[in-house]
Each structure stands twice: as C-alpha cells, then as structure tokens.
Short mmCIF file of the C-alpha atoms (twelve columns), coordinates in Angstrom:
data_MODEL
# 
_entry.id   MODEL 
# 
loop_
_atom_site.group_PDB 
_atom_site.id 
_atom_site.type_symbol 
_atom_site.label_atom_id 
_atom_site.label_alt_id 
_atom_site.label_comp_id 
_atom_site.label_asym_id 
_atom_site.label_seq_id 
_atom_site.Cartn_x 
_atom_site.Cartn_y 
_atom_site.Cartn_z 
_atom_site.pdbx_PDB_model_num 
ATOM 1   C CA . MET A 1   -0.028  0.095   -0.107  1 
ATOM 2   C CA . LYS A 2   3.079   2.249   -0.387  1 
ATOM 3   C CA . ASN A 3   1.856   3.226   -3.883  1 
ATOM 4   C CA . LEU A 4   1.816   7.065   -4.674  1 
ATOM 5   C CA . PHE A 5   1.430   9.345   -7.281  1 
ATOM 6   C CA . THR A 6   2.941   12.874  -7.763  1 
ATOM 7   C CA . LEU A 7   0.569   15.398  -9.356  1 
ATOM 8   C CA . PHE A 8   1.754   18.935  -10.493 1 
ATOM 9   C CA . VAL A 9   -0.269  22.096  -8.738  1 
ATOM 10  C CA . VAL A 10  -0.426  25.732  -9.754  1 
ATOM 11  C CA . LEU A 11  -0.445  28.199  -6.909  1 
ATOM 12  C CA . LEU A 12  -2.137  31.297  -8.050  1 
ATOM 13  C CA . LEU A 13  -0.856  34.402  -6.323  1 
ATOM 14  C CA . THR A 14  -2.611  36.863  -8.667  1 
ATOM 15  C CA . ALA A 15  -4.139  36.763  -12.134 1 
ATOM 16  C CA . GLN A 16  -0.660  37.619  -13.689 1 
ATOM 17  C CA . LEU A 17  1.655   35.499  -11.595 1 
ATOM 18  C CA . SER A 18  1.894   31.621  -10.828 1 
ATOM 19  C CA . PHE A 19  4.311   29.088  -10.145 1 
ATOM 20  C CA . ALA A 20  4.061   25.374  -9.750  1 
ATOM 21  C CA . GLY A 21  4.432   23.232  -6.868  1 
ATOM 22  C CA . VAL A 22  4.011   19.531  -6.278  1 
ATOM 23  C CA . VAL A 23  1.473   17.355  -4.255  1 
ATOM 24  C CA . ASP A 24  1.679   13.798  -3.551  1 
ATOM 25  C CA . VAL A 25  -1.428  11.789  -2.860  1 
ATOM 26  C CA . ARG A 26  -1.795  8.136   -1.904  1 
ATOM 27  C CA . PHE A 27  -3.874  5.264   -0.502  1 
ATOM 28  C CA . ALA A 28  -2.122  3.926   2.537   1 
ATOM 29  C CA . ASN A 29  -2.553  1.677   5.711   1 
ATOM 30  C CA . GLY A 30  -4.651  -0.849  3.905   1 
ATOM 31  C CA . THR A 31  -6.325  -3.288  6.201   1 
ATOM 32  C CA . LEU A 32  -8.317  -6.410  5.402   1 
ATOM 33  C CA . SER A 33  -10.833 -7.655  8.053   1 
ATOM 34  C CA . ASP A 34  -13.526 -10.050 7.927   1 
ATOM 35  C CA . ASN A 35  -15.310 -8.941  4.642   1 
ATOM 36  C CA . SER A 36  -14.079 -5.457  5.026   1 
ATOM 37  C CA . TYR A 37  -11.405 -3.705  3.326   1 
ATOM 38  C CA . CYS A 38  -10.379 -0.106  4.575   1 
ATOM 39  C CA . VAL A 39  -7.776  2.355   2.974   1 
ATOM 40  C CA . THR A 40  -6.586  5.943   3.917   1 
ATOM 41  C CA . VAL A 41  -6.244  8.684   1.810   1 
ATOM 42  C CA . GLN A 42  -3.005  10.851  2.636   1 
ATOM 43  C CA . VAL A 43  -1.715  13.863  0.988   1 
ATOM 44  C CA . LYS A 44  1.730   15.711  1.343   1 
ATOM 45  C CA . ALA A 45  2.850   18.885  -0.086  1 
ATOM 46  C CA . GLN A 46  6.533   18.401  -2.039  1 
ATOM 47  C CA . ASP A 47  7.546   22.031  -1.572  1 
ATOM 48  C CA . ILE A 48  5.195   24.597  -0.684  1 
ATOM 49  C CA . SER A 49  2.929   24.126  2.738   1 
ATOM 50  C CA . PHE A 50  -0.499  24.850  2.520   1 
ATOM 51  C CA . GLU A 51  -3.690  24.339  4.312   1 
ATOM 52  C CA . ILE A 52  -6.825  22.199  3.191   1 
ATOM 53  C CA . GLY A 53  -9.863  24.184  2.310   1 
ATOM 54  C CA . SER A 54  -12.346 22.841  -0.030  1 
ATOM 55  C CA . ALA A 55  -11.272 19.530  -1.239  1 
ATOM 56  C CA . THR A 56  -12.642 16.572  -3.496  1 
ATOM 57  C CA . VAL A 57  -11.375 13.129  -3.951  1 
ATOM 58  C CA . PHE A 58  -12.651 10.933  -6.863  1 
ATOM 59  C CA . PHE A 59  -11.716 7.327   -7.202  1 
ATOM 60  C CA . THR A 60  -12.932 4.214   -9.226  1 
ATOM 61  C CA . TYR A 61  -12.782 0.427   -8.364  1 
ATOM 62  C CA . ASN A 62  -13.537 -2.856  -9.516  1 
ATOM 63  C CA . THR A 63  -16.968 -3.836  -8.251  1 
ATOM 64  C CA . ALA A 64  -15.881 -7.744  -9.005  1 
ATOM 65  C CA . ALA A 65  -13.425 -7.178  -5.748  1 
ATOM 66  C CA . LEU A 66  -15.066 -4.313  -4.093  1 
ATOM 67  C CA . ARG A 67  -18.330 -2.524  -3.259  1 
ATOM 68  C CA . ASN A 68  -20.517 -0.290  -1.324  1 
ATOM 69  C CA . PRO A 69  -17.959 2.059   -0.050  1 
ATOM 70  C CA . ALA A 70  -18.389 4.540   2.893   1 
ATOM 71  C CA . ALA A 71  -16.222 7.368   3.832   1 
ATOM 72  C CA . THR A 72  -15.105 8.735   7.493   1 
ATOM 73  C CA . PRO A 73  -13.592 12.031  7.318   1 
ATOM 74  C CA . ILE A 74  -10.151 12.444  9.633   1 
ATOM 75  C CA . LYS A 75  -9.551  15.794  11.096  1 
ATOM 76  C CA . PHE A 76  -12.737 17.402  9.485   1 
ATOM 77  C CA . SER A 77  -15.317 16.177  12.056  1 
ATOM 78  C CA . GLU A 78  -16.950 18.259  14.565  1 
ATOM 79  C CA . THR A 79  -14.551 17.082  17.386  1 
ATOM 80  C CA . ASP A 80  -11.345 17.413  15.750  1 
ATOM 81  C CA . LEU A 81  -8.223  19.772  15.691  1 
ATOM 82  C CA . CYS A 82  -10.279 21.490  12.519  1 
ATOM 83  C CA . ALA A 83  -13.127 22.275  14.850  1 
ATOM 84  C CA . LEU A 84  -13.682 25.526  16.641  1 
ATOM 85  C CA . SER A 85  -13.404 25.617  20.025  1 
ATOM 86  C CA . GLY A 86  -13.760 21.609  19.534  1 
ATOM 87  C CA . THR A 87  -17.070 21.832  19.045  1 
ATOM 88  C CA . THR A 88  -18.035 22.985  15.595  1 
ATOM 89  C CA . SER A 89  -16.340 22.018  12.533  1 
ATOM 90  C CA . PHE A 90  -16.173 24.777  9.647   1 
ATOM 91  C CA . TYR A 91  -16.328 21.928  7.255   1 
ATOM 92  C CA . ARG A 92  -19.008 19.997  5.717   1 
ATOM 93  C CA . ASN A 93  -18.426 16.367  4.158   1 
ATOM 94  C CA . SER A 94  -20.124 14.498  1.693   1 
ATOM 95  C CA . PHE A 95  -19.796 11.234  0.052   1 
ATOM 96  C CA . THR A 96  -21.747 9.578   -2.842  1 
ATOM 97  C CA . SER A 97  -20.997 6.378   -4.974  1 
ATOM 98  C CA . LEU A 98  -22.261 4.760   -7.989  1 
ATOM 99  C CA . GLU A 99  -21.753 1.251   -9.145  1 
ATOM 100 C CA . THR A 100 -22.331 0.225   -13.111 1 
ATOM 101 C CA . GLY A 101 -21.397 -3.088  -13.829 1 
ATOM 102 C CA . GLU A 102 -17.995 -3.739  -12.913 1 
ATOM 103 C CA . LEU A 103 -17.123 0.042   -12.654 1 
ATOM 104 C CA . GLY A 104 -17.293 1.498   -9.139  1 
ATOM 105 C CA . GLU A 105 -17.207 5.388   -8.642  1 
ATOM 106 C CA . GLY A 106 -16.905 7.254   -5.397  1 
ATOM 107 C CA . ASN A 107 -16.554 10.979  -4.479  1 
ATOM 108 C CA . TYR A 108 -15.548 12.493  -1.179  1 
ATOM 109 C CA . ALA A 109 -15.878 16.413  -0.753  1 
ATOM 110 C CA . ILE A 110 -14.939 18.624  1.945   1 
ATOM 111 C CA . LEU A 111 -16.605 21.956  1.812   1 
ATOM 112 C CA . LEU A 112 -14.845 25.050  3.490   1 
ATOM 113 C CA . LEU A 113 -17.557 26.900  5.083   1 
ATOM 114 C CA . ALA A 114 -15.395 29.712  7.094   1 
ATOM 115 C CA . PRO A 115 -13.093 32.080  5.256   1 
ATOM 116 C CA . ASN A 116 -9.533  32.029  6.254   1 
ATOM 117 C CA . GLN A 117 -9.929  28.738  8.383   1 
ATOM 118 C CA . GLY A 118 -8.099  26.412  6.237   1 
ATOM 119 C CA . CYS A 119 -6.908  23.492  8.478   1 
ATOM 120 C CA . PRO A 120 -4.793  21.395  9.013   1 
ATOM 121 C CA . THR A 121 -1.242  22.614  7.425   1 
ATOM 122 C CA . ILE A 122 -0.195  20.029  5.042   1 
ATOM 123 C CA . THR A 123 4.011   20.341  4.728   1 
ATOM 124 C CA . ASN A 124 6.545   18.320  2.640   1 
ATOM 125 C CA . THR A 125 7.698   16.197  5.756   1 
ATOM 126 C CA . GLU A 126 4.736   14.531  6.928   1 
ATOM 127 C CA . TRP A 127 1.740   12.555  5.215   1 
ATOM 128 C CA . VAL A 128 -1.511  14.004  6.616   1 
ATOM 129 C CA . ASP A 129 -4.717  11.505  6.765   1 
ATOM 130 C CA . VAL A 130 -7.672  12.819  4.854   1 
ATOM 131 C CA . ALA A 131 -10.425 10.387  4.971   1 
ATOM 132 C CA . GLN A 132 -10.655 6.666   5.238   1 
ATOM 133 C CA . PHE A 133 -12.656 4.471   2.696   1 
ATOM 134 C CA . CYS A 134 -14.085 1.317   3.606   1 
ATOM 135 C CA . PHE A 135 -15.511 -1.397  1.145   1 
ATOM 136 C CA . GLU A 136 -17.353 -4.681  1.288   1 
ATOM 137 C CA . VAL A 137 -15.033 -7.335  -0.032  1 
ATOM 138 C CA . VAL A 138 -16.854 -9.417  -2.666  1 
ATOM 139 C CA . ASP A 139 -13.686 -11.380 -3.969  1 
ATOM 140 C CA . ALA A 140 -10.458 -10.901 -2.464  1 
ATOM 141 C CA . SER A 141 -8.422  -12.732 -5.310  1 
ATOM 142 C CA . ALA A 142 -9.839  -10.237 -7.943  1 
ATOM 143 C CA . PRO A 143 -7.892  -7.153  -8.815  1 
ATOM 144 C CA . ALA A 144 -9.255  -4.277  -6.626  1 
ATOM 145 C CA . ASN A 145 -7.979  -1.622  -9.455  1 
ATOM 146 C CA . LEU A 146 -8.595  1.224   -6.736  1 
ATOM 147 C CA . ALA A 147 -7.443  4.420   -8.412  1 
ATOM 148 C CA . PHE A 148 -7.291  8.219   -8.180  1 
ATOM 149 C CA . THR A 149 -9.261  9.888   -10.948 1 
ATOM 150 C CA . THR A 150 -6.885  12.988  -11.122 1 
ATOM 151 C CA . LYS A 151 -9.165  15.157  -13.222 1 
ATOM 152 C CA . TYR A 152 -11.636 15.331  -10.207 1 
ATOM 153 C CA . THR A 153 -9.192  15.323  -7.318  1 
ATOM 154 C CA . ALA A 154 -8.238  18.549  -5.953  1 
ATOM 155 C CA . PHE A 155 -7.233  19.953  -2.518  1 
ATOM 156 C CA . ASN A 156 -7.778  23.719  -2.324  1 
ATOM 157 C CA . THR A 157 -7.434  26.818  0.049   1 
ATOM 158 C CA . VAL A 158 -8.599  30.009  -0.616  1 
ATOM 159 C CA . ASP A 159 -8.096  33.288  1.762   1 
ATOM 160 C CA . ASN A 160 -8.039  37.121  1.072   1 
ATOM 161 C CA . SER A 161 -4.861  36.721  -0.871  1 
ATOM 162 C CA . GLY A 162 -6.555  34.247  -3.253  1 
ATOM 163 C CA . TYR A 163 -3.949  31.424  -2.616  1 
ATOM 164 C CA . GLN A 164 -5.270  28.242  -4.410  1 
ATOM 165 C CA . HIS A 165 -3.763  24.695  -4.744  1 
ATOM 166 C CA . ASP A 166 -5.305  22.472  -7.435  1 
ATOM 167 C CA . LEU A 167 -4.197  19.170  -8.457  1 
ATOM 168 C CA . GLY A 168 -3.740  19.115  -12.365 1 
ATOM 169 C CA . GLU A 169 -4.915  16.222  -14.562 1 
ATOM 170 C CA . LEU A 170 -1.962  13.847  -15.737 1 
ATOM 171 C CA . SER A 171 -4.006  12.688  -18.623 1 
ATOM 172 C CA . SER A 172 -7.372  11.981  -20.118 1 
ATOM 173 C CA . ALA A 173 -6.959  8.314   -19.006 1 
ATOM 174 C CA . LEU A 174 -7.166  6.960   -15.305 1 
ATOM 175 C CA . GLU A 175 -3.615  7.533   -13.640 1 
ATOM 176 C CA . ALA A 176 -2.009  6.661   -10.432 1 
ATOM 177 C CA . VAL A 177 -3.416  3.444   -9.834  1 
ATOM 178 C CA . SER A 178 -2.805  2.113   -6.222  1 
ATOM 179 C CA . VAL A 179 -4.207  -1.291  -6.310  1 
ATOM 180 C CA . PRO A 180 -4.383  -3.291  -2.964  1 
ATOM 181 C CA . THR A 181 -3.320  -6.728  -2.534  1 
ATOM 182 C CA . LEU A 182 -6.118  -8.171  -0.358  1 
ATOM 183 C CA . GLU A 183 -4.422  -11.690 -0.139  1 
ATOM 184 C CA . THR A 184 -1.544  -10.586 1.798   1 
ATOM 185 C CA . ALA A 185 -2.370  -11.985 5.314   1 
ATOM 186 C CA . THR A 186 -0.348  -14.999 6.628   1 
ATOM 187 C CA . THR A 187 -1.398  -18.042 8.820   1 
ATOM 188 C CA . GLY A 188 -1.048  -17.271 12.450  1 
ATOM 189 C CA . ILE A 189 -2.658  -17.109 15.880  1 
ATOM 190 C CA . ILE A 190 -2.978  -14.393 18.495  1 
ATOM 191 C CA . ILE A 191 -4.651  -15.112 21.694  1 
ATOM 192 C CA . TYR A 192 -5.798  -13.033 24.379  1 
ATOM 193 C CA . PRO A 193 -6.073  -12.715 27.462  1 
ATOM 194 C CA . ASN A 194 -3.783  -15.608 28.019  1 
ATOM 195 C CA . TYR A 195 -4.396  -16.986 30.738  1 
ATOM 196 C CA . THR A 196 -8.096  -16.414 31.111  1 
ATOM 197 C CA . GLN A 197 -10.893 -17.133 33.429  1 
ATOM 198 C CA . ASN A 198 -13.499 -17.623 31.054  1 
ATOM 199 C CA . LYS A 199 -13.257 -16.811 27.365  1 
ATOM 200 C CA . VAL A 200 -10.508 -15.894 24.798  1 
ATOM 201 C CA . THR A 201 -10.371 -13.922 21.406  1 
ATOM 202 C CA . VAL A 202 -8.537  -15.369 18.808  1 
ATOM 203 C CA . GLU A 203 -7.101  -13.583 16.127  1 
ATOM 204 C CA . TYR A 204 -6.036  -15.430 12.923  1 
ATOM 205 C CA . GLY A 205 -5.139  -14.919 9.720   1 
ATOM 206 C CA . VAL A 206 -5.367  -17.104 6.362   1 
ATOM 207 C CA . LYS A 207 -3.656  -16.693 3.189   1 
ATOM 208 C CA . GLU A 208 -6.418  -17.961 0.842   1 
ATOM 209 C CA . SER A 209 -10.139 -17.824 0.823   1 
ATOM 210 C CA . GLY A 210 -12.261 -20.973 1.844   1 
ATOM 211 C CA . ASN A 211 -13.252 -23.009 5.070   1 
ATOM 212 C CA . VAL A 212 -11.321 -22.628 8.115   1 
ATOM 213 C CA . ASN A 213 -11.794 -25.415 11.120  1 
ATOM 214 C CA . ILE A 214 -11.241 -23.738 14.814  1 
ATOM 215 C CA . ALA A 215 -10.611 -26.568 17.538  1 
ATOM 216 C CA . VAL A 216 -10.001 -26.501 21.118  1 
ATOM 217 C CA . TYR A 217 -8.207  -29.460 22.778  1 
ATOM 218 C CA . ASP A 218 -7.505  -30.555 26.119  1 
ATOM 219 C CA . MET A 219 -4.092  -31.867 27.194  1 
ATOM 220 C CA . LEU A 220 -5.450  -35.437 26.809  1 
ATOM 221 C CA . GLY A 221 -6.154  -34.969 23.315  1 
ATOM 222 C CA . ARG A 222 -9.878  -34.589 23.606  1 
ATOM 223 C CA . ASN A 223 -11.601 -32.265 21.186  1 
ATOM 224 C CA . VAL A 224 -13.632 -29.973 23.498  1 
ATOM 225 C CA . TYR A 225 -14.777 -27.415 21.059  1 
ATOM 226 C CA . SER A 226 -14.956 -26.986 17.273  1 
ATOM 227 C CA . ALA A 227 -16.267 -24.514 14.481  1 
ATOM 228 C CA . GLN A 228 -15.829 -24.130 10.965  1 
ATOM 229 C CA . LYS A 229 -16.095 -20.742 9.342   1 
ATOM 230 C CA . ASN A 230 -16.038 -19.834 5.469   1 
ATOM 231 C CA . VAL A 231 -13.847 -16.780 5.409   1 
ATOM 232 C CA . ILE A 232 -12.016 -14.545 2.955   1 
ATOM 233 C CA . SER A 233 -7.981  -14.116 3.180   1 
ATOM 234 C CA . GLY A 234 -6.979  -11.732 5.836   1 
ATOM 235 C CA . LYS A 235 -7.458  -11.419 9.556   1 
ATOM 236 C CA . HIS A 236 -10.438 -12.673 11.721  1 
ATOM 237 C CA . THR A 237 -11.670 -12.969 15.067  1 
ATOM 238 C CA . LEU A 238 -13.520 -15.387 16.834  1 
ATOM 239 C CA . ASP A 239 -14.340 -15.291 20.699  1 
ATOM 240 C CA . VAL A 240 -14.163 -18.821 22.536  1 
ATOM 241 C CA . ASP A 241 -16.120 -19.444 25.611  1 
ATOM 242 C CA . LEU A 242 -14.156 -21.794 28.137  1 
ATOM 243 C CA . SER A 243 -16.306 -20.984 31.179  1 
ATOM 244 C CA . LYS A 244 -17.689 -24.566 31.376  1 
ATOM 245 C CA . PHE A 245 -14.082 -26.243 31.137  1 
ATOM 246 C CA . GLY A 246 -12.293 -27.105 33.819  1 
ATOM 247 C CA . ASN A 247 -8.833  -25.464 34.841  1 
ATOM 248 C CA . GLY A 248 -5.751  -26.226 32.889  1 
ATOM 249 C CA . TYR A 249 -3.929  -25.871 29.631  1 
ATOM 250 C CA . TYR A 250 -5.558  -26.023 26.039  1 
ATOM 251 C CA . LEU A 251 -4.553  -26.208 22.637  1 
ATOM 252 C CA . ILE A 252 -6.414  -23.940 20.040  1 
ATOM 253 C CA . GLU A 253 -6.033  -25.216 16.607  1 
ATOM 254 C CA . ILE A 254 -6.636  -23.563 13.286  1 
ATOM 255 C CA . ASP A 255 -6.563  -25.409 9.976   1 
ATOM 256 C CA . ASN A 256 -7.633  -24.179 6.852   1 
ATOM 257 C CA . GLY A 257 -6.591  -27.421 4.800   1 
ATOM 258 C CA . SER A 258 -3.016  -26.674 3.978   1 
ATOM 259 C CA . GLU A 259 -1.747  -25.021 6.805   1 
ATOM 260 C CA . LYS A 260 -2.190  -25.993 10.364  1 
ATOM 261 C CA . VAL A 261 -1.169  -23.502 13.445  1 
ATOM 262 C CA . THR A 262 -1.873  -24.440 17.239  1 
ATOM 263 C CA . GLU A 263 -1.486  -22.244 20.427  1 
ATOM 264 C CA . LYS A 264 -1.465  -23.186 24.096  1 
ATOM 265 C CA . ILE A 265 -3.735  -21.164 26.493  1 
ATOM 266 C CA . LEU A 266 -4.345  -21.538 30.243  1 
ATOM 267 C CA . LEU A 267 -7.647  -21.477 31.817  1 
ATOM 268 C CA . ALA A 268 -7.405  -20.660 35.432  1 
ATOM 269 C CA . LYS A 269 -10.586 -19.619 37.261  1 
# 
C-alpha cells in the first residue's frame, strides 16, 4: 500500500503571476478484516506548505472485488483539531458512490464554510490523513483496481490573498493506480487474554479464502470445542467461551486445509 503518485499543482498568487508546486497523494494503511477492506487517503506537499480548504477526492474501483464504499472524514469532524473550540467544525463532508457493472465510482468532498480557516497545514515532511474509505469485499482474489481519477481530485485553500492549490490532470485516462493486494495475510494465531478465567479472543489470519476449522483440545487430546468458518483471506477474530471447561492448559488449533497452527492457553478460574 505504499503506492503513490505525484501531481503538479499551480499556486495562483495573482491573476498575472503563478508558479508550480508538487503534491503527493496516496492510498495507505490498507487493512483487511473479515469481509471489509479499509484504506486511508493521505496527502503531502512536495515543496510549498498549505492548508486544506475545500477539497474533493474522486476514485474508481472494480466491483468484482470491492463494493458499497463508505467514507469517514479524518481531521474534519466536529470534534477534531479543525473544529472551532472543539465543538463546531467549519467543514461540511459529503460522500456519494455509483456502481455500474464492474465499474464503481466514489466522490468524497470537503466544503470549507469559514473563510481564512483552512486546516490542517500540509507540509513536505509528513503524510496527513484526509479520509478513510471502507469497502465490502466481494472477492479478495480479484484485482481491486482502486485508482484516483486525477481530473476530479483537488485540494484547495482560499483566503483573502487568493491562494489556491489544485491537483492537475495527468492525462485523459485513469492514472496513479494504487491496487491493494487483498490476499496478503499470513496464517497465525494471537490469543488474548492468556491466561483467562472464562473466554478468549482468537485472532487468526488466512492466506486464501475458504473454510477454516477452529478446534480446542484438552491436554489429553480430547476435542472440547470446534467450529468451521467460511472466510476470505485476511485477518479474522473469534470469541471462544471456556467457562464450562475445567482449569488447565488447552490447545487452540486453526486448520485451513493446507496449513495448521496451534497455540497453548491457560484456563484458571
């Protein structure tokens, strides 16, 4: 998820004078959990620092892999650092999406309501989170084809001096594709708490979609709990109730047909 692209912007100082800067925008921090895939949009200035004012992010995706996106603003809600006195945001957020055949489109917009109040400052040293997009996963093995549409993606700030930053269009075709690899998880187990008095939460990862068998064995090798889940590749969680079992050590086993992983836990009431 480290793919990024560089876009040229024009800073308009007056009607007669302009010069160019560079802005990087990327999808980052992709996470796959159960049937959901979430990714964060980040922006960084290449040279000239600026503040986010009105902005729009337009992206496309493959509905054979992902569908039904939802957007969550970062730094632009009523309680974040861009709120006035921590109570009232001077931004309005909106999100719309459209799915036609295998093409999905999403448009996230930030509208600046208060003049001269752009926030936060975008520098050339750190990536700044703008929003998180979460999708339902249809098929983790299909190409996501997640891409910004540069013609309609822009970050602006306007004050009394007329400063304005725009992302320019690289070409008439889609550019800057950042394709998440959904099948990246490795098989493994994390169990907590360990020890436990009644139940444990099992976090496990699988490399390929399919059936996964979860089993608990006592130290005599007897199967005291079993469950089967049909899951996509990625990370998953499962709560296992041990309250009816006796004190002692148990083995929790995850078996996806090609790999088998076990972990020992202690039950002490």
